N, C-alpha and C positions, 0 to 999 in steps of 0.2 A: 854385646854378649847376648847369647840366646837365653831364653827363659829357663830357669832351673839348671844353670850350667856353672861349672867350677873351673876357673882359669888357673893353670899351673904349668910347671915344667916337668917333663918325664923323660926317661931314657928307654929306648926301644930295645927289647930283649931278643925278639925273633919275629919272623913272619909266620902267620898261622893260616890254616885253610880259609880261603876266601880272599887272602892277599893283604889283610890289615896287619899292621905291626902291633905286637903285644908289649905293653908296659905294665909294671906293678906299682901300685900305690898302697898307702896304709889301709885304704878302703877296699882294696882288691884289684882285680885285673881290669885294664882299660885297653880297648882296641882303637888304634889310630891309623886311618888309611894314608897311603902315599908316603910311607916311611920306610926306613931301612934299619937292620940290626946295628946297634951301637950309636945311633943318632940321639942327640939331646934335642927335644923339640918343645915348643910352647903350644899348648892345646886348651880347648874348652871341653870339659868333661860333662856330658849329660848326666844328671843325677838319677834318671830313671833307667830301667833296663838292666839285664844281667846276661852276659857281661856288659859293663858300661861301655859306651862308644864315645869317641871324642872327635872334635873338629880340629884339624891341623891349622894352627895360626902361623907358625914360622918354624923354620929349621935353624936351630941355634948352632949346632955342631954337625955338619953334614957328613954322611958316609962317603968314602972314596968311590963307592959303587953307584952313587947317584948320577944320573945322566939327564940331559934335556929330552923330554918326550916329544916325538913328532906327531902331536895331536892337539888340535885347537881346544878340545873339550876335556882334556885329560883330568883336570881338577874336579870336574863335576860328574863325569861319566863313570859308571861302575863296571864297564865292560872289560877293561884291561888294567887290572889293579896293580900290576908290577911294571908298567911301562916306564916308570921313573928309575928303574934299575938297569944296570948293564946286563947283556945276555948271560954272562957268566954268573952274575949274582942272582938272576932269575932262576937259573938252573939249580943253583945251590939252595935257594928258598924252596923250590918244588921238591927237591930231594929231601930236605929236612922235614917237610910236611909229610911225605910218604913214610920216612923212617919212624917218625913219632907215632904214626897210625899202626905200624906193624906190631905183631906180638913181640915182647921183649927179647925172645931168643933169636929173632931175625934182624934186630936193629943194626947189627954190625955186618950184615950181609952186603957183599958188593952189588951195586946197582949199575947196570950198563945203560948209558944214555944214548938216545937216538934223536937227532934233529930231523924233523919231518915236514913242517909247514914253512915254506919260504915266505918272504915279505909279500904282502897282498895275496897270500895263498888261501885265504878263506873263500870257499866256493859255496858255502851254505851259511845262512844267517837268520836269526829271528829278532824281529823288532816288536816293541810294545806300542800300542796306539790308544789314544783317548781323545775324544772331542771335548771342547771347552765352551761351546756355544759361539754364536755369531760367526760361524764358519771357521773357527780356529781348530786346528788339529795338531796334537803332539804325536810325533812318530820318531822312535829312537830306542835307546837302551835305558835300563834302570839306572838311577843315580846310585852312587856308592852308599851302601848301607841304608837304602831307602826304597820305597815303592814308587817314588816320583819318576817321571819319564824325562830324560834329557833329550830335547829335540835335536835331530841329527841332520846335517847337511852333507857331510862326507865322513868316511871312515877309512883311515890308512891301513886297516887290517884286512879289508875285504877286496876281492877281485873287483876291478873297476866296472865290470858289467853289472855287478850287483848294486853299485852306487847309482847307476842309471835306473835300476829297478826301484830304488827308493823314490825317485821322481814319479815312476808309474804308480806306486802304491798311494802316494799323496793325491794324484789325480783321480784314482779310482775311489778313494775314501772322501773326496771333497763333498761336503753336504751331508755326510753321515752323522748319526747321533748314537753315542755309546762308546764302547771300548772293545779292544780285542788284541789279537796278535797277528803279525804278518811274517810268514816264512818266505825267504827268497833263496832260490837255488839255480844252478845252471841246468837248463833243460835241453830239449831237442835242438839240434843244429847250433849249439853254443849260445842260444838265447836264454834269457832269464825266465823262470817260472815262479809264479806267486801262489801261495796258499794262505787264505785269509780266514781266520776264525773270529766271528763278530757277535757280540752281545749288544743288542739295541736294534736300530733300524738303519737300513741302507736305501738310498733313493734308487729309482729305476735307472738313473743315469750311471750308477756304479757298474751295472751290468753292461750297459751300452758302451761305456768307456773301456771296459775290459775287452769287449768284442772288437772295438775299433783298434786297440793296441795289439791284439793278436792278429787281426786281419792285415794290419799294416806291416807285420813282420817285426814289430818292436819287442813283443813278448812271445814266448812259446805257448804259454797257456796261463790260465788263472782258475783256481779253485776257491769257491766262496762257501764257507760253512756258517750259516746263520743259526743262532741258538733256537732250538725248537724244530728246525728242519730235519727231516729224516735222512736226507742225503745231501751232500754238497752240490752246488751248481758248478758245472765244469765247462769252461770256455777254452777251446783249443786243447793242447796237450800239456797239462800241468804237472806231469811227472818230472822228477829230477833224473838227469843222466850223468853218469861219470864213466871214466874209462877204467876198467878193471885191470889187474896185472897181466891178464892174458891178451890185452889190447882190444878186447870186445867191450861193447857198452854194458853198463850195469844200471838197471832201472830201479828207482825207488818211488813209491806212490806218493801223491800229495798228502801232506800231514804225517808222512812216515819218517822214521828216524834214519839218519845217515851221518857219517862223520862230517865235521865242518870243513874239511879240506880234502879234495880229491887226491892231491899228492901225498898228504898225510895218511889217508886211508890206505893207499897203495903200500906205503912203507910199513904200516901196521900189519897189513895182510901178509906181506913177505916175512915179517918177523914171526908172526903166529905160525905160518907154514913151516918155517925153520924149527921153531920150538916144538911143534906137534910131532915132527918126524913121522908123518902119517903114511909113508909109502907102504902099500900092501896091507895096511892095518884096518881094523874095524873101528870107526869113529862115531862118537855121539856128540852132536853139537847142540847146545842149549842156548835159547834166546837168539835164534839164528837170523832174525830180521829178514831183510830182502835178499840175503844170500851173499854178502860180500866175502865172508870166509868160506861159505859153503861151496861156491863154484871153484875156489882155489883148492880146497881140501879134496873135492871129488876127483880132481885130475890126478891125485896121487894115491888116495886111499882105495882099499878094496871095496869098501862100502861106507856110506854115511847115513846116519839117521839124524835128521834135523827137526827140532821142535821150536815152534814159534806161536805165540798167542794171538797176534794181530792177523786178522784175515786178509786185509789189504797187503800187508808185508809178505805173508805166505804166498799170496797170489803172484806178487812181483817176483818172489824167489823162484816159483815154478816157471815163470816166463824166462827168467835169466838162465835157468838150468836147461830148459827146452831149446833156447836159442843156441846153446852149446852142445846139444845132443848128449848131455850127461845123464845117463840112465841108472847110475849106481847110487842114487840118493832117494831115500824114503823121507818125505816131508810130512810132518804131522802138525796139525793145529792143536795147541793145548798149552797149559800152564807149565812152563819149564821148571818153575820153582816147586812143583808138586809131583815130581817124578818119583817112581819107585826106584829102589837101589838098582843101578845100571849094570846088570850082569851081562857078560858076553861082549864087552867092548875093550879094546886095547887102549884107546885114547878118548878122553872127554875134553872138549873145548867149550868154554862158556863165556859169554859176553853179556852179563846182566845189566839192567839199568842202574841208576845211582843208588837205589835201595839195596842192591846186592842180591845175593842168592842164598839166603839162610837155609831155606828148605832143600834146595838142590844140593848144597854142600853136605847137609845132614844125610841125604840119601847116598851121595857119592861115598861118604865116609863109611857106610855100612858094607859096601863092596868096592873098595878102591881099585881102579884100573891101574895099568902100569904107568900111565902118564896123564896128568891133568894140566891144561893150559887155561888159566883164568885171566881174562882181559877185563880190567876194571877202570871205570872213570871216576871212582870215589875211593880214596885211600882208606877212609874210616871203615866203610863196609867191607872192603877187601881184608883189612886187618882182622875184623870180626870173623869173617868166613874162613880165613886161613887157619884160625884156631881149631875148627872142627876137622879140617883136613890133616893138620899136623897130628892131632890126637889119634887119628886113624892109622898112623904109621907112615904117611907120606912125608917126604922131605923136599925142601925147596932146592931145585937144581939151578935156577937162575931167576933173577929179577931184572926186568927191563923197564926203563922209563922212556916213554915216547912223547916228545914235546910237540903235540898236535896244536897247542894253543899258546904260542909265544905271546908275551906281554901279560899273561894271566898266571894265577896260581894253580890252574888246572893242569893235570898231567894224566896221560893214559899209562897204566902200569900193567905189564904182562908178567904174571907169576907162573913159573913152570915147576910142577911138582912131580916127583917120581916115587914109585913104591920102593921102600927100603929093602 
């Protein structure tokens, strides 16, 4: 038994955001990983923290939805919190998380589901890394409910080319001192590209190893951002490449944001294009990133104004637009969450980060357009922001859940609102 822990049996009520099961005791709520609604389980409850967390000891009465997970480290890794549930049960858990986060008036709204990411469909991944001395390196995902790193040899969720990139990252970081993060994505010519953010020291051989692996054609490129350095070191072409829905390449800068799955991103873009109904319309796109929605919207809309705060992402978006000769887009670098009320637009499309778009939604509420398409990666902030839009007289026309992250509790939600 761990220190300051309480051993007991509990019954799991539901799955909550993050993927843990929630149980209630006389002392309050307890979160238990790797469980399913209705299961009776034996746990060790940590006395510290709120809500309290527990370690699963055994499943006394298993759910019929429980399955054998195809992952060697499923019990320790925090990456795929629902891998022990059937696909149908995973979908149900994600839908319940979304519904609970919505304003009460929307909780009975029909949610349309879209499968998006196939097996081994992740084409972008982020690993955590830390050295332990004597040449030891931990490289992998965070442990469930912890900052500890679970060392990774393989991952059945990611494209096999990225598993090979895991070996490259280990070779490059050999002899390093410190900690950081490694992002891997598919780059030019289908080769992997690495983006390394590092706090501490890297030996000269890390750069030589990067050069050798790029020169040999094993990697497309490596970007290394050392703490304190003004600009990252670039070896080869470290940009991420994916195929957009028009069949042309879409480029994302090193360290830039892109969806974790190329196939999933294409499905999401098609859905947003349908929901926006932008043909011949004036469109405002907020948090436009490297232009995955922008290039699709521009082909249908009369005009698009896109706002993005990241200079590298905006630069990549311009390159993506120029490669397609799309001249009906005005791209502005700025804080999309600090816009003025958007007058003169028929449609607003926004895809904010996990923190949501409180400021942007307050501005939209002052001058609501005919249609708003809100793409959210966090149900809680979506629920908060929808409140302001509903109060402004907009109504929800559709809610879509896009399963970009099978095996996890995360889901992309597309909320489409129209003016009443």
